[in-house]
Structure formats: structure tokens, C-alpha cells
N, C-alpha and C positions, 0 to 999 in steps of 0.2 A: 611600478614599471619594471623593477628588477625581477619580480616574480613572473611577470608576463614574458620577459626575455628568457628566463630560465625555462618556462613552459614551452616556448617556441623551440629552444635548443633541444629539449627533451623529445619533443615531437619529431624534429628533424632527425635526431639520432635514431629514434625508433624506426622511422621510415627507411633511413640508411641501412640499419641492421636488417630490416625486413627485405630490402632490395638485395643486399649482399647474400642473405640466405636463399633468396630465389635464384640468384646466379649460381650458387653452389648446388642447387637441387635440380639442375638440368636433367631432363630425361633423355637427352640426345646421346650421341655416341662420340667418343674421343677419336679425332682424326689427326694424322700426321701429314706433313707436306713440306715441300721445299719452297721457300719464298725466293723466287727467281730475281725479283727486283733488288733485293738486299742481300742475296746469297746467304741464307740462314735456314736452319731446320727449325720448324715451328710445330706446335700442336694446338688444337682448339676443339671446342664442342660444336657439333653440328647445329645445335639450337642457338648458338651465339657465335657465329664465325668471325665476327669483328673483333673478338677478344682473343689475342694470341699469347701463348707462352713460348718465348724463344729459348731453344735448347742450346744452340751454338752455331758458329759460322761454318759455311761450306766453301770449298774452293770455287771461285767464280770461273776460273779458266777451264774447269772440267765440264761445265754445261750439262748438269744432270737433268735431262728432260724425260727420262723413263725410269720408273721405280715402283716397287710394291713390297709388301711383306709376303712371307711364305710359311706354310705349315703352322699357322697360328702363332708365330713368334714375332711379337711386335718390338722386340729388342734389337732386331736387325732389319734394316731397310736395304733391299737389293736395288742398285741403281746403275744405269749405264751412262758413261760419259760420252756425249756426242762428239766432243772435240778430239778425244783420244781413242774412241772405239774400244774402251775397256769396261769390264764389269767390276763394280766396287760393292762392298758392304759398308753401310753407315750405321754406327752405334747410335741408337735413338736416345741414349742417356747422355752422351757427350758430343755427338755429331762428328766423331772421329771416323775418317774414311780409311778403308783397307782394300787394297787392290786384290782382285781375284784372278783376272786374266784377260787376255785379248778377246774381243767380241766384235767380229767384223761383219758389217751389213752387206747385203747384196748390191752389186753394181754401183757402188759409191753412194747409196742412199744414206739418209741421216736417221739415227735412232730417235724415236719420238714416243713410244708407248711401251708399257710393261704391265703384266698382270699375272697372278698365280692362281691356279685352280685349287679345288678342294683337296685333290690328291697331291698337291705340291708341284705340279708341272708349271714351270716358269715360261711364260710366253712373252714375246716382244714384237714390236712392229717398227718398220722404218718406211720412209717415203722420200721421193724427190719432187713431190707436188704434181707429178704426172703418173706415178705408179706407187702403190703401197705393197709391202711384203710382210708376211707373218712368219714367225720363227718359234722354235723352242730354244731355250737357253740352258746350258748345263750350269747349275748354280755352283758347282765345285771348281769349274775350269773357266767358265765364261764362253765356251764354244757355242756358236750360233748355228742351228740347223734349219734350213729353209723348209717351211711347210708348203708355201705357195703364194702366189699373188693374191692380194685382197682385191677381188673384182668389184667393179662398180663403185670404187672408192679411190680416187687418184691421190688423196692427201690425208690419210689417217693420221691424226695428231696424238691420239692416245687410245688405249683399249682397256676393257674391264670384263671380267667373267663372273657369272652368277654361281650359286651353289649347285644349280642343276646343270652347269656346264655350258650355258648359252653365253656367247661372247658378243660384245658390242664395241663399236668404235665411233669416234667423232671425226667427220671429214671436214677439214678446215676450208677446203675449196668450195664444196657444195653447201656447207652449213647444215649438214644433215646427220642424223643418227643412223648408223648402219649395223645390221645384224651380220655376224661373221661366223662361219663354220670353222671351229678350231682345228678340225682334222684336215681341211683342204684350203682354207683361206677364202672360200667363196663368200662374197659379200652381197647383201640385199638391203637396199635403201628402205628405211622405215618411214622417215618423214623429216620435215624441217625442224630445226632446234628452236627457232623463234628469236634468234639474236645473231648478230654479225660476228662470227668467230674470228679472233685475231691473236697472233703470237702464241705464247705458251698456254697449254691447256693440260689439266689433269682430270682423271676420272677413276672411280672405284666404287664397288658395291659395299654397302654396309650389310654384311651377311646376317647380322642379327635381325634387321628389319626388312631386308630384301630391297632396300632403296638404292637406286643408282644415282650417285652424286657426281657432279661435274665441278671441278675447280676451274671456273670459266673466266675468260677475259675477252671483252668485246672491243669494238672499234672506238668506243667512247672512254677507253682507259678505265673501265668499270669492273675490275676483278671482283668476283664474288662466288659464293657457293650456290649451285643450282641443282634442282632435282629433275631428273629426266624421266619422262613417261616412255617406257620401253614398248608400248603398244602403238603410240602415235609419233614418237620422236620429239614432241614438244617439251619444253623445259619451263620451270618456274623458279624465281629467285628465292632462295632460302635466307640469304643475308649477305651483306657486302663484306669484303675483306678490308682490313684497315688500310686506308689510303688507296683503295682500289688496286692493290698490288697484284702482280702476276704470280700465280701459284702453279706448281707442277708436282709430279710424283705423289699425288694424293693417295693415302693408304689408311686402311682401318685395321684395328686389331681383329683379324679374321677368325673369329670364334663364333660358331653357330651353336649356342647352348640353349635350346628351347626351354628346358626345365630348370635352368639356372643352378645346376649342381656342380658346375666347373668342368664338366666333360661334354664333348660334342665335336662337331665337324671343325677341324682346324684349330682346336683348343690346345693350349700348351700342356694341360694335364692329360690329354689323350682323348680317344673316341668314347662314345657311349653306346651301349647295346640297346638302350631304350631311352631316347631323349625326350620322352613325354612323361617320364616318371622320375622324379628327383631322388627317390629312394633306391633306384637301380643305376649303378655305375661301377666301374672297376674300383676295388678297394672297399666297397660297401660290405657290411656284415650280412651273411646269408644264414641267419639263424631262425628265420620264421618258417613254420611248416605251411607253405602255401603253393608249392610247385612253381615258384618264380626264381629265376637265376639272378639274384640281386647283385652279385659281384661280377657278372659278365664273364665267368670263367668256363662256361659250358656245362656246369653241373648244377644240381638243384638241391636246395635245402640241406647242404652237407654239414652245416653248423647246427642243425636242429636236433632234437632228441628223438624224433620219429614218432610212431612206428613207420617203417618204410615198405615200399612195394616197388617192383620193377615194371617199367613201361617201355614200349618199343616204338622206335621212330617209324612213322608211316610216310615215306617220301612221296609216293604217288597218290596218296589220299584215297585209297580204296578200302580203308578200314582194317587193313591187315598190315602188321608191322614186320620188320626184319629182325631176326634173332641176333644179327651181327651189330645192331645199333640200339643200345638200350640206355636207360637212365634210371637211377635209383632215387625215388622221390617219396616224400611223405604220403602215406596211404590215402587215397581218395583225391589227391591234388594232381590230376593228370596234366602234364605240360601240353602246350599247344603243339599239334602235329604228332602227338604220341598216342598209342593205343595199348590195350592189354594183350592183344593177340600178337604172336610172333611167328606166324606160319607163312609169311610172304618170302619166297625165295628169289623173286624178281621184283624188287621194290621200285623199279624204274618204269614199270609198265602196269597201269591200273587195270588193263584188260585181262591180265593173267597173274597168278601167283607163282608160276613155275618157270624154270629155265628151259631152253630148247636144245635138244641133243639130236645128233644124226647117226644113223646106223653105219658102222665101219666094218663091212663084211670081210674085207681082205686084210684087216689089221694093220694098215699102214699109217694110221693116225689121221686119216682124212675120210670124211663121211659122205654119204649119199644124200643130196638135198631133198630127195623125194621120200625118204624114209625117216620120219620125225617122231620123237617122243618127248613129252613134257614131263619134267621131274625136277626135284630139288637138287639131287645129285645125279651124276652121269651113270646110267645103268650099264651093266657089262656089255661091251660091244658097241657102245655109243660114244661119240665125241662131239666137241663143239664146232669143229670145222665141217663145212659142207661143200668143199671144192673138188671132190673126187668124181671125175666123169666116167670112170670105169672101176667100180668098187669090187670087181672080181679079180682084178690084176693089181697086185701090190707094187708093181714096178711102173705102173702108168697112172700117175697122179699129176694133174695139171695144177700143181700148187704154186707155181711161180708164173708170173706174167711173161709175155713175149720179151725176150732179151736180145740185145744186140751183140753179135760176135764180130770181133775184128781179128783178122790174121795179118800180121806184118812180116813179110819175108825179110830175111837177113841175107846180105850178100856175102857168101862164104866161098872162097876159092873159085870165083867165077861161075859157080853153079847156075846162078841166075844172071848176075852181072847186068849188062844193059840189054839183054836179049828181050825181044818182044814175045809175048806169050799170054797164056791164060792161066790164072790161078783157079784151082777148083778146091772146094771144101766139102767134105762128105761127113755129115752128122749122122751117127747111128745110135739108136736107143737100145739099151741093153735089156734083154729078157732072160732072166736066169743067168747062168754062168757063161753061156755061149752067145755069140752073135747069131741071130737066127731070123725068125720070121717077122721081126719088127721092121717095117719098111724104112730104108735109108732115104735121106733127103740130100740133094746135091745142089750147090750153088756154084756158079762160075762168074769170074770177073776178069776183064781185060786190063784192069788197073793193077800194075805190078806192086805199087807202093803199099796200098792198104785194101784189103777186101773186107767189106762190111756186109753183114747179113743179119737177119733176125730169125730166131728159132723159138718155138714154143717149147720150153723146157719140160722134159720128163724128169723122173727122179735121177736117172743115170744117163749121161750123154758121153759118147766117145766120138773121136774125130780123126779123119784122115785128110791130108792136104797134098796137092800135087801141082807141079808147074809144067804145062804142056804135056801132061800125062805122066811125067816123071815124079815119083814119090818124093815128097819133102819130109825130111825128118825133123823131129822137134828141135834139134840143135840149129836148124836152118830157118826157123820162124818162131814167132811167139804169138800167143793168143791172149786177147783181152776180153773179159766178159763185163759188159756195161749194164747198169740199171737193175741187175738182179744179183741175189746171192747165189752161190753155187760154183761149180768148177767143171772143167772139161778135161778128160783124160786123152792122151795121144794114143793112136793106134798106128804102128809102123808097118 
């Protein structure tokens, strides 16, 4: 009998150990969240959401209903206090909260959602149950900047963004999943969630798997982890939370590392130049003669023994490279987009290998658009500009756009005073050293305060001004030139 009992104990212990091993071998992802019911920071595995590890208590009065990680750093949870309208950081090792700064929502709405993009942009949402608003949040100050109203969604309770930049939200009023344009806030209803959404909700993408999870809470006091179908809006229960508790600020260690080398999108070790090859990442040894940039520094094979050859980058894919962009690589191992030819002078245009130059007959630096030459370097008498409408006259070059001239008379010694009259402005284009046969252009205005006109600038412009035919001298008015570079000389 004793042996049978010992055998039973051994068998039970064996199965206990096996079960414990199974629990430790979860293939799911570690998630962090705030247990709203008990005011504590917790962590759990998505494969077994009913088993929580409590990190520490959080302040109940702060009402953290919006939070997420940022830039792949799962040591710091950003969270907004709904009761205070302040941004905090929460240390995920200790649950200690640190104030960042004031974070004020639009029109008295309440903060409800937060998510961070691959690039680190922190987004947040607020609602008053009749309107929802999308923001960006400055993580260093807490300042909220309105992007726009989230349309077709009166009560967005949380938001999440994918690695591709597509944002989603849960509308607690309509019980639907909504697609949101992060640049405008425009919302599009995808479909019904399949449960009655109530009270606090959290949502976040697991960037490693691409799954959108909801920390859901329904009308039956049935808090649990759900998986959302971003195509239909429907959700399925992944597992219950202990006691069916309310959970918010759901966040995953946001690191997309496809090849599991520690580098990737949002990873704490940094980005990866080839996330499909675990031997390629910053810090890797680039000693193999293979034409691959193993250490992501922009060079190839620099640690190998060679022999080496020079290859040229072919930006426009026409088979000809640019001599200004080359790479020294082991002979025979030509990197992608590189070629052996270096004769392309215009590597931004696959239809030509040359640059375009224009004949400058009068030598003023501005060429004739109708006289063209293709070459690598500018031939004598050719320039890159083609804006000269009279290439025989070095003083007539329409190189500047139409500009606005303002003449503002000054009241000196009653010369103008309150007298009614006409201000005239005479613009003269110089030709040579003398005023001569370039036609003068005149504008008149009955407005004494400011005369505005527009002139198509030539290279040199001179001006005369008069009031009721009486010459105005430059001490009696001033001239402003708007919109264009250049100046006007006075002629008295």
C-alpha cells in the first residue's frame, strides 16, 4: 500500500513538473498593463492572461486610462492621468510614477487612449462620448497637439497603431472597431466587436506577431484578453483575466525583430539594415568577402583580406554608375544596385547619362532655353540656368519673378501733409551707363499712405517718385521690395 502511495505521489509530481514546464515555455508575448480594479501594474503572457505577476501599486486617484511604451523601451510606460490631465512615466520595474508635464485635452474631453508609432510618435485620444479627438503628445513635456476629430466615432476608448502606421480604435458607444487616419483623425467603421463594451478598455499591437489585442471588459464584468480581426472588426477571447478585472494601458515590448538577432524596428539595441538575415546587424563582423554590408555601416567587406575592386552606384538603374558614388568591395562580389561602369553624369534620369546646359551668349550667367547641350561638365559659354529671354543683352535677364514694390511717403515739413493728390512711381531699367532706350514704366495711385505695384525685375532697376507731379526725394519716402531678392536705386 505504501509503495502504491509513493507511486501515486511520484506520478502527481511528474505531471506537476511537466505542467510547470509547459507554463514556462509559453510561445506568447509578455504584456504589461494597469489593473484598474486594484490599482496595480501587472505583467502576463498572452498565452495565459489569467496568470499575473504584480509589479507594484499605482495611484488610484490619478486614473491612468491611456498608456503605452515608446521606441522599444519597455522599462518606461508613458501614461496620462485622466483626473489631473498630466503625462507621467511609470517605471515597469518598480511601478514608480514620475510627472512629465501638463497634458490638456480639447474642450474638456477625457483622456482615454494612447499609442506610439514605429518612429516614436506618441499619439493620444480623448472623448466626451459625443466626440473623440486625436493628438500627438510631446513625450518630454506632455504638451498635446490636436490632429483632428476622430470622425464616425463618438466615443473612442483606446487606440493602437501597427508597424505599417495603420491606427485603430475601439468605440465604446457603437461597440465597433474603427480605422483611424493618424494624419487627420478621419475614422472609418470596420465592424462590430461582437461583445458589449463597458468601462475601461486597453488595446495594443504585438509588433512581433502583428496581432491586435484588446484588454476588454464587457457588461458581464468579464474582463479578458481578446484578439481583434482588423479586417472585420470581430474579436475572439484569448483568455480571461483573474477575477474578470478591468485592465487598461495594455502595452507590449514593441520590438519587431524578424531574424531574432536583437536588432529591428523599435528594438532597444537599435534598427537593423536587413531584418531577414541574423548575421547582418550593427556591430556584426564584416570580414567575409561576399559584397554584403554585415555591420550596416554603408561599407562592404572592409574587414576581409580582399582582393578588392571598385564598383559604382547606379541610382537610376540604367546600367551606368556615377563616379561620385563608389564602393570598394571584394572582387567579383558586386553589391546590389552597383555596376562596374562610372560614366553616368546624371544618375537621377535613366533616359540620359549627361547633364543639360544652356548657351549663355551675353555672358550674364543666364542661358537660352532653346540652345541646349548635353555633357558631363559645362562647355565654355554654357550654364545650367535657362531663364534668359534676351540672351543678346546682358542687362535684360528675367531671372527674378514679378515683385511687389511699396512706396511709403514720409510727412516732412508739410511737403505732403494732409493734401490730396496722386503719387506716381517711375521704374526705369538701366541699359549701359546711361538711361536710354529701355522703356520706362509708370504707375500712379491716389492713396497717399502706401503705393503698391508689381514690376517684372530686370537686372538693374532705378526709380523716380513724385507727388502731384512734384519730385519726391529719397529722404521723403522709403521703398520696400517684397517677395524678391534685389534692390532699387533712387533717381532724383
